[in-house]
N, C-alpha and C positions, 0 to 999 in steps of 0.2 A: 513547448512553453512547460516552462517550471518554474511556478510562483510569477508569472510576469517580467522576468528578468529579459526576454528576448522577443522581437517582434521583427518579421521582413516579408517584405510582398512575395507571393510566389508569382512565379513564370506563368504566363498564360496557362490555362490547359485546355487543349483540343482535342482532336478523337484520333489525334495521332498520338499522344502522349501514353508515354509507356511508364514513366517512372519520375517522381522528384527526388533530386538527391541532394542533404542537406547538412553540411560541411561545418563542423565549429571549429575556428580558428583559435590555437594560443590560449585554450581552458584552461580558468585557472583553478580548477576543481575538479577532483575526480566527482563529485556528486553531480557537478555538470551535467558529464556525460554519461551518469549511471540513471540519471531522471530525468534530463529532458527526453521532451517527445514533439511529434507534429499536432497542428493542432486545428482545425478548420476555423477558429473564430476568436476573438479576441476574448482574454478571461474575464467574466463575468456575465456572458452573453447566452451560455450554456443555461439551461434551468438548474441542473446538479451546484454549478458553479455559484450562481445567484443566490440558493440556498443557503452557502457556503458561507457565503459574505454578508446576508443579511444576518447570520450569527454571528460571525465577526465584529460586525456592527454593531450590535445588539452588548457585545464583551465590549468592546472600545467603549460606547456609551455607559458602561458600567463602570470603566476605568475614569470616568471626570468627576465621580462621585468623592471618591479620596481627595481629588483636590480641593474641594468645596471644604471638606470638613478638613483637610489641614489648615489653609487658608484662615476656618474659624480658632483652632488650635492655636494656631502663630501669633494671633492678635491678643490672645488670652494668657499666652504661653512664651514667650520667645526663645525656642531653645532651636540647637543647629540639626536635630534631629528631624523634627517636624521638615525644616526646608529640603534636606535631602531626602526625606522618603518623598514629599511633591514632586524633584527630580525625579526619582528612581521609576514610579508610576509614569510621571510624563514619558520617559524614555520608552518605558513598556507599551506605552500605548502609541507611539509613532513607531515603536515595531510593529505591532500588528498589522498597522493602518500600512505601512510601505511593504512589508514582506506576504502578507495575505492576498491580496490584489486591488485591493481597497482604492492603492494611491492611482495603479493602473487605468481604473474604474471613474475616479475624479479627475484625475489630470493627465493620465498616461505621460509619464516622464519618459526622457529618452532611457536607454538600458544603461548606460555609463552612470547618469546618475542617481539611478536605484541599486547601483552597484555602490555609489558610495556612501551614497544616507544609509544605508543599510550597514555597512559595516563602522561610521563615524556614530551611527545609535545606538549599534554594538558598546562599543567601547564607553558610551556616558551611563549605558546600563551597567556593566561590569564595575566602572568607574563608581558612581552614584549607590551603588548598593554596597562597595567595600566600605566609602564615606560614612552611608547610612548605620552600619554596623558597628563602626568606629565609634558615632556618636550615639548609639540608642544604646547601649549594653551600658550597664547602670557604671557607676565610679567603683573599682575597687573589685568587679564581678571580669574582669578579664586580664589575664599576664599581659604586666605594660610591655613588655618586647611585642607580642602581638599586635596591640594597641598602637604601638608604632608602628609598625609593617603596614599596617591599615595604608594609608596615607600613602604611601610607595607604592602600593600595589594598584591602586585609585590611578596615580600617576602614569604608572606603565600600561597600566589599559588605554589609555586614552593617547600616548605616545604610540603604542601597535598599533590604534587604529588610523592614527591621524597619517602614520607613515604608510600602512598600506591601503587607504583610499588615496594619498595622494601617489605615490608608487605601485600602480596597479600590476605593472608590466616587469619590473625590477625581479629578477631570479624566479623567473616564469613558474619553471618546472616546480621549485621546493616552496613557493612562496605562501603559497597558503597553507599548506601542512605545516612549516615553520613558525605561521600565523595561528596557528588555531593550538599546536604545540606551548608558543607562549605566553599562552594563559593557565597551563597546569600548573606552577607555582601560587598565582590568586586564588587559584580553585583550591588548593591547599591550603594557603595562609586562610581564607573563608571557613571552610571545614575545620579546623584547629581552634579558632575563635570563637565558633559557636559549641563546638563542645568542650571544651574548656572553661567556656562562661555556663555551659549548664552543668557542669562539674561545680563550679561555681555557687551554685544557685539564685543563677541571675534568672528571673520571670521573662526579661525583655527576648532572654537566646531562644526562651520556647516558641515564643511566635515567630522568632525570623526559624528556628529549626523546623515549625512545622509549613509554614509559610513556603519556606525556599527549597524543601523535598522535592516539588514534580521539578522546580528550573534547573535546581542541581543535577535531578537525573537526565534532564536536558544534553546538561554542559557536558556530561559526562559521555552520555550515547553520540554527542558530538565529537568531542575528544576523543574517542575509542575509535570509532568507526573512520575519523580522520585522518588518524595515523595509522593504525594497524593495516597494510597494506592486501592482507588478504581477508579483507569483510569490506559488505559493500558500503559506501557513505550513508549515514541518514541524519535527515535535518529533526528529526519527532517535533514536525512544525504543529499536529494536532495535539500532543501532550505539551508541545511549547506554550498554545493557546488557553491549555486547561490550566499550567503551571502560573500564567500573567495573574488570571481572577484567582487562583487560589494565595499566589502569592500576594499581591495588592489588599483580597481579605483578612488573610491572618495579621499581613504587618499594619493594615491600618487598625485593627482591633488592636495589637501590640501597643502602637502608636497611643491610642484613644487610654489604654489603662497604662502606659507609663505618664500619660499627662495628669491623668486625676492622681496616680503616685505622688508626681511633682508637685503639682496643686496641693496636696494632705502637706507635704514636707515643707514648702513653702509657706503654705496656710497655718502649720502647727510653728515651724520661726519666726513667723510675724506677728502670731498671736504670745510668744515668748519674750520677745523681745517688748513686743508694747506691754506685755506684766512687768518686766524687767524697767522698763521707760517708767510704768506706772509707781511699780518700788521705790528709782530713785529719786520720785517727784513726791512722795508722800511721805508725813513725819510717821511714822510704825506707831508710837503710842497713842498720837489723836486719830489717827484717820483723817485728818487735812493735808493738804497738798502744804509743801514746803517751801523755801526760800528759789530754792533750782528751779521749781515750776514756775513760780512767777517769773521770775528772771526770764524763760524761756518763752512765759506765754505772755507778756506785757505787751507787744508791739500788736499783738493778734487780736488783744481785748481792748487796746484802745480803739482799734476798729469796729467791734461792737458795741462802740460807744457807753464804755464804762465813763464815768465822769468823777469820780469822786475817791479816793484813798485815805485810811484811817489804821494806825495803830494803837492798838491796845494793848496796854501792859496790868499786870493785875499786882495792885496792893500789898505788901509786906511778904511778898510770896516765900524767900527766904525763912520767913519766923515758922510758917508750915513745915517748910521740909524742916529745919532744926527744932521742932518743940513735937512734929508729929511722925516725921518719917520722912523718906522718899518714897516710899509706898504708898503714902495719902498724898503726900504733893504730886503724887503720878494720879491717884484718882481724881485729883482737884482738875488737874490740867483736862483729865477725859470730858468732864462734866463742864468746863469752859468750851472744850470743843461744839458740844450738843447745845449751848447756849449759842455761838454764832450762826449755830446752823443757815447753812450755804442753801442758795436757791436760786432761781430765775436772774434774778439782779443783784445778789451777792455773791462773790467770791470769797472761802473764808481760808487765811494761811496762818501755819506757825513757821516762826520765824527761828524759833529758838528760844528755849526757857522758858518764861511765862510772858513773854511777848509773841502777838499776832498780830495779823493786818487782814483787813477787808476791802476790797475792790467794790464798788457800790455804783449805779446806775436807775438812773428813774428820776420823777421831780420830787422825791420826799427821803434823799439820799442819807440827812440830818436824821430823818424819822429812825428810818433802818439801821443805822449805825447805834443810833444811842437805845433804843430797844433792845437790840443785842447789848450792849453794855451792862444797862440796866438789872437785864434778865440773868445776869451771872451770879450775883449774890443769890439767889433762890435755887438756880439751878443746881450749886455746889452744894448749896443746904440738902436740896433734897436727897441728894448722890450721894454724899458724902457726908453721913448725919451725926458723925462722931466729933465735927467743927464744934470747939465751944466760942466760935467768932464768925462773923460774916467774913465772906472774901469778894471785896469789891475792885474794882477796876479802874485805869484812869486812860484817856484819850484825845488824841488830836489827830484832827480832819483837814484835811486841804482838799481844793477840787481841783482836776487834772485840766491843763489845759496846752493847747497844741502837742507839738510834737516832743514834750517833756520827759527823760529820760526818768529811768524808773528810779535811779541812783539820787537825782535832786529833788525828785518827787519825794521819795521815800525819807529823804533829810529834812524836808521839811514838815513834814506832817512829824517827823520823829521829835523837832523841837518842838512844838506845840503840843506833843505827848510832858515832855518836859515842864514847858508850861504849865500843864495839869496839875503833875507832880509838887510841884513846887509850890502852886496853888493850896495845896491842905490835902492832895489825892480825891479818890473815888468823883471824880470831875470829867467834863469834858472843853478842851479848846480846838473851837472850829473857824477856819476862816472861808467857809462856804456861806452859800447868800441858803436860809432858809425856805423853801416851797412848800413844805409836807404840809396836808390837811390840817385843820383845827382842831381836830378829836386824835391825830393818832398819838403823841405824844401820852397824852391823861389816859388813852385804853392801854399802852404799854406801861405808863407806871403803875395802873390799877391792875396789872395781870401780875408785874411783880410786888406790888405791894402785899396783898394779902397771905403772901408765907413768910415775908421780911417782919409781918406784924406779929405774925404767929411765933417765929422765931426770938423776935425781944421780949413775947411774953413769957416763953420758956427761962430766959435770964440767960 
């Protein structure tokens, strides 16, 4: 018994039995002859074996937890290294299950089945480890040539394992030694990749370097003892099981740390993109949304039951710029933005120059729009006290019907605004049906009347 690979019925033992001779035909590896021994019981039946298997089973159970964590990580952040880490963790779990004797206890597979399973799982472990390193190390933290070579190393490991499992008797005397030696380039590339990444300041490589150290040591022991003819072959299985636990622990910590780092970067990029988007949709002078914003938001706002659109234009604004300068004109525009005061049922936009737009909803859209228009003179007078005249505004307001486009709706409201301008300015033209409460307009007018009267009294 050596790892549960061989099981054969012995001849009957009688009183005349003196010796039992076991002969291994066509051994595939020196380790088979060096470590194999006869045992009277199956793997796991002996008390000592059972204790070891219980420890190994507990270790295997610990390896399930990173798979659950990775599933949660991948749902939140779909990164390739999370998948490769899951494959690597699962292959290590299966390696422990197959090589420790647990598989013999649970389903007692044939010797050849265990042989090709072990070979293929080993190939998947090496391959997924290479691909995990390839995708896990941060961009710019590994030499491009080494990063390009890693996928070829992964493919090479799979090809070697498939060939060795499919043709176990080809070149029998040297195949196992050649198979072991063929993994040396993969180990070299991996070691150089981690060292190079550490030299470049990779945080991910730190977790890998710590996590892979025991497994790299196992691989080195197997490689050296399997190739050097003067050394006894050693599989270092106890170190390997410890290395599996160590590797999964630290690479899982590395995955979590990298996950949080990427999440912070993406959140920062998303916040920056949102900020740039808001800046591109915001008028820098007044802080109101601009025409681009309303064109992007219009369909969504229609679904949110906005039912009217009003266009407001300041009267004789050019005279303010010409008489007081553009700096005063800017202060007037800022004050108008305050008077228009957006709210849950009102969206305010600056279309350009002295033209503003309101989107409104509710049962008193006319009253809400008119209140804001009439608030402009007093608000401007309070904010820009040096003006010798009231700043008034004209307005056109129209209802939103059906799936009407913003362009056609704006053109209709703008036509009403033109009619208000032609009627003498400081007035409103509307095609909406006023349903406001009877006291809403008088209250709004009273709010505006006192400052306006005060201004009139000062001349």
